[in-house]
C-alpha positions in Angstrom: -83.4 39.8 -13.4 -81.6 42.8 -10.9 -84.3 44.0 -8.8 -84.9 40.1 -7.9 -81.6 39.5 -6.4 -82.2 43.2 -4.2 -84.9 41.1 -2.2 -83.2 38.3 -1.5 -82.5 37.9 2.2 -79.0 37.9 1.9 -78.7 41.5 -0.3 -81.4 43.2 1.3 -82.4 46.4 0.0 -86.3 47.3 -0.6 -85.4 50.5 -2.5 -83.0 49.6 -4.9 -84.8 46.0 -5.7 -88.7 48.7 -6.8 -86.7 50.7 -8.5 -84.1 48.0 -10.9 -87.4 46.2 -11.3 -89.4 50.0 -12.5 -87.3 50.3 -14.9 -87.6 46.3 -15.8 -91.0 46.3 -16.2 -91.0 49.7 -18.0 -89.2 47.4 -21.1 -91.8 44.5 -21.1 -90.9 42.4 -18.5 -93.2 40.2 -17.0 -91.5 39.2 -14.3 -90.3 42.6 -13.2 -94.3 43.7 -13.4 -95.5 40.5 -11.3 -93.3 41.0 -9.1 -93.9 44.8 -8.2 -98.0 43.7 -8.0 -96.9 41.9 -5.4 -94.4 44.2 -3.3 -97.2 46.6 -3.8 -100.4 44.6 -2.7 -98.2 43.1 0.5 -97.1 46.9 1.2 -99.4 49.3 3.8 -98.9 52.6 1.5 -101.7 54.9 0.5 -102.4 53.2 -2.9 -100.7 49.9 -2.4 -104.0 48.5 -3.9 -104.3 50.5 -7.2 -100.6 49.9 -7.9 -100.4 46.1 -7.8 -103.5 45.7 -10.0 -101.7 48.5 -11.9 -98.8 46.0 -12.7 -100.8 42.9 -12.5 -102.4 44.2 -15.2 -99.3 45.5 -17.4 -97.9 41.7 -16.4 -101.1 39.4 -17.9 -101.0 42.6 -20.9 -97.4 41.0 -21.3 -98.4 36.9 -21.1 -98.1 35.8 -17.7 -101.6 33.9 -16.9 -100.5 34.7 -13.2 -100.2 38.3 -13.0 -104.3 37.8 -14.8 -105.4 35.2 -12.0 -104.0 37.6 -9.5 -105.5 41.1 -11.3 -108.4 39.1 -11.4 -108.7 38.2 -6.9 -108.1 41.7 -6.0 -110.7 43.2 -8.4 -113.6 40.7 -7.9 -112.1 40.7 -3.9 -112.2 45.1 -3.7 -115.0 45.4 -6.2 -117.4 43.7 -2.5 -116.4 47.4 -1.2 -116.2 49.6 -3.8 -117.7 49.6 -7.7 -116.3 48.2 -10.4 -116.2 51.4 -13.1 -114.8 53.8 -9.6 -112.2 51.6 -10.2 -110.8 51.2 -13.3 -111.0 55.0 -13.6 -108.7 55.0 -10.7 -106.7 53.2 -12.9 -106.9 55.4 -15.7 -105.8 58.1 -13.5 -103.6 57.0 -12.6 -101.9 55.7 -15.6 -101.8 59.4 -17.0 -100.3 61.0 -13.6 -97.9 59.2 -14.0 -97.9 59.3 -18.2 -96.5 62.9 -18.0 -94.3 63.0 -15.2 -92.3 60.7 -16.8 
């Protein structure tokens, strides 16, 4: 996808990459959702883990097994410190806000 091109070292532009990956993810491209999950997981931003869970879940829902594995691994790791119910509620609230803003 166009978003992945902007992740290449010679073309690196993270803002453009995220912009195009979000568009591709929104129309059901699992590769873009997975890439967004990976970028979010590496990010230092406030809601990075929540974003990675959402994007990995979407790639998993679209049939990409690695997205399912990453989702499961993150959930397991953070479940050690945060109850799963709280994680699921946060994801639901975030997705609802995102739907309202679109």
